[in-house]
N, C-alpha and C positions, 0 to 999 in steps of 0.2 A: 359560247356557253361551255362551262366547265363541269366536269364530273369528278367525284371523289374516287380515287383509285387506291387509296390506302385506308387502313382501319383507323378509327378515331384516336388510337393511342399514338399514332404517328402525327406529330405536330407539324402540319403542313397546311398552308392557306388559312381558312377560317376554322382552325381546329377547335377553338374554344366554343364556337357556336355549334359545331358538330357534337361535341361532348354534351353540351347542355340539351341539345335536341334528343339524343339517346336517353338521357336521364329523364326528360319529360315524358317520352314514350313509355319507358318502364314504369314511371310513377303513375301514369294514366292507366296502364294495364293492371297494376296491382290494386289501384283504387276500384276499378270496375270488377276485378275478381273478388274483392272483399264484399262488394255490394251484390254480387251474383248477377252482374249485367253483361257478362261475356256471352256471346252467341252460343257457344258450346254448352254453357251452363243453362241458358234459357231453353235450348233444345232438350237437354237432359231432364229439366223440370217438366216440360210438356209431356215427354214420354212417360215420366213417372206418374203424372196425374192421369193420363189417358189410358195407361196400361195397368191401372190399379185393379186387382182381382175383385170379383164380385160373385155373388151366389144367385143362381137362377131359381125361379119359383118351382116348387114341387107340386105336380098335379095329383090330387088325391083320387080323382075319379077318371083320370085318363083324358080329360078334355081341357081346352083352353078357356081362360076366364079373363074378364076385364081386371086390370091391375097386375096381371102376371108379368114378371120379368123374364124375357125369353131371348133366345138367340135365333136368328134367321139364317139357315144354312142351305146352300145350293149343293146337293150331293153329286158325286161322280156317278157315271153310268158307262163304264169302260167296255162292257160286253156288246159287241156288234151283232145285231140280229135284224130280222125283217121289220120288227117294230122299233128298233133303235138303229137307225141308219147313220146317225152322226154321234158316235160315242164321245163322252167327255171324261177327262181325268182330273182328279183332285177335288177336294171339298173346299168350298169357299163360303165364308161367313160375311154377311152384310156388316160393314164396319164404318165408323166415322173416319173421314179423311180430312183433317184440318189443313187449312192453307197456311201460307208463310206468316200471315199476321197473327196467327195463334201463338207463335213463339213469344210475342210481346205481351200476351195476356196472362196475368198472374192468378186471377180469380176464377174465370169461367171462359168457355168458348163463346165466340161471337158469331152470329148469323150474318150472311149465309155461310154455310159450311158444306163441304162435299162429302160423298160417301164412296166406298170402293169395296171390292171383294178381296178378303184377306184369307190366307191359308192358316192363320193362327186361330185355332178353334178353342183355345182356353178362354173361359168366361171372364171378360174384363168389362170395365165401364165403356170401353170403345165399341164392343160388339153386342152389348146388352140393350134391349129395347123394351119399353113398357107398353102393353096393349091398353089403349085408353078409349073410353066410351065417348061417342059424339052424339048419342041419341038419348042421354039421360039414364042409361043402364047403370046399376049400382056396381061397385067394386065387388068382385067375387061371383057375379052372374056369368054363366057360360056364354061364349061367343058362338054365333050360329053362322052357317054358310050363307053368304049373300048379305050379311049384316055389316053396315059401315062401322069402321073404327079408325083410330089414329095410332101411329107408332111414334113414341117419343123417347128421347134418351133419358138417362137417369138424372137424379138431382146432383147438386154440387157443381163440380167443374164442368160437367156436360151440359148443364144449364137448361134441361128440359126442352131441347129442340125437337121439332116435329119433322118427320119424313114427308117430303112434298114433291110434287111434280106438276107439269102443265104441258099443254100442247107445244111442240117444237115450232120455232120460228126461224127466220133467216138469221136473227141476231142471238137467239137463245136455243142452244142444243148441247148435247153431250160433246166433250172435247175431241174424242177419238172417232167415234162412230157417226156423229152428227144425228143421232136419234134423240128421242125424248129424254130430257135431262131429269135426273133424280138428285135431290139435295136435301139439306136440313134448314129449317127456318124457325124463327120465333113468332111468326105471324099466324094467327088462327084463321083458317078459311076452308072452303070445300076442297081445295087443292090438296089438303092433308088427309083426305079420306081414302081408305083402302077397304077391300073386303076379301075374304077367303072364298075360293071356288074349288069345288070337288075336282080331283084330277082327271078322272075318266069322263070324257064328254058324253058317253052313252048313259051314264048313271048320274049325271050332274043335276038334272031336273028333279029326280027322285030324292036327292039329298039336300035340296034347297030348304033352308030353315032348320036343319038338324044341327045339334052341337058339333063343334069342330074338334076332332080328336087331336091330341098332342103327338108330336114325334112321328107323324106320317106325312107322306108327300101330298102337296096341294099346290094351288096357284094363288098368288097374291096379286090382285087386280086393282089398278088405280080407278077409283069410282068415277071421276070426271071424264077421263079420256078412254076408259075401258081397255087400257094397255096393261099387259102383265109385267111385273117386276122381273128383270132379267140380269144374268151375269154374262158378260162377254169375255171369255177366256183369252181370245186372240187380241183383245185391245188392252195393251199393257199401260199401266200408270206407274210412274215412279213417285213414291211418297216418302215421308219421314221414316217409314217402317219397311222400306224396300220395294220390290216389284210386286204390284198387285193388279187386279183386273177392274175394268170399268163396269159400273152399275148403270143400267138404263131402264126405261119403261117402254117395252116393245114386245109384241106377241109374235113368237116364232112358231109357224105351223108347218107340219110335215104334209106328205101327200094325202094322209087320211084326215086332214083338218084337225089334228090333235096337236097340243102344244109340245114343243121340243124340250130337250133337257135344260136349255138355258132358262126356261121359265119354271122349272120344278123347284120347290122349296120344302124344307122341313122346319117346322117351328119347334125348336128344341127347348125342353124344360130341364130342371135340375134332377140329379140322381138322388133318390131318397136314402140310399145306402152310403153315399159319399157326397158331402156338401160342396166339394171343390170340383166335382166332375159333372158331366151331363148324361142324359139318357142316350145320347148318340154314342158316347164312349162305352156305355154299358154292354158287355158281351151278350150275344144272343143266347137264349135258353137252350140247353142241350136237348137233343131228341132222345137221348138214352136215359132211361129211368133205372137207377140203381136201387 
């Protein structure tokens, strides 16, 4: 078995075949480049489509409504106290996590598709979700605590995929933690239903049925399994967009039977004074009156 030890310009052995092979490889490369079929070009196009900026819905009355385009954010709680025994750092947004097959899709994402927690809080089609009615409520009607709804991605490249989950099994669970898997699907079923629950368990019953305020902490519970949507900061996923966190459906309770920080969410709406920012970015009002 022989190996080439010289460059093609050195006419040694089957030099003519070596030169022709190099020319064919270059020709094939240039042809794929012109057609946009190189892997680096496909990856770049995927990021361009999925990181396209979008505007979140602006709440006129401070509540969430069906049809609103929102961002789901798990906020940090870094101050350690008796009521916060496990502090968390960093804010994470629920985001679409496309698999490798998405690189080869030019028109839309295909199901099933994963989700992850991203530190990129800029509103894009990747982290924007539409609150969708599943009980016949009209677009624009307020969402109430305990009312079922669906969360779907935006139109176009994101293909209106629905956030879904189901009981974990031996063959189906989250990759890192082996808890209940959360993903995106194009199938309509009860597995796509979620509901908002008031954060404080002592006041939960009194708030059942009331409109859900936007930009406040709450719980997002899967209707079929009664498990809370959670961000697992210690379970790292490597994605097209870097290091991110695993998303699962699992209720974490502290010693007082209250949900932990992993289950806390803020449904973020748009900033009326700046269409490209969110209410989460808006500075808190000053306590001083001038």
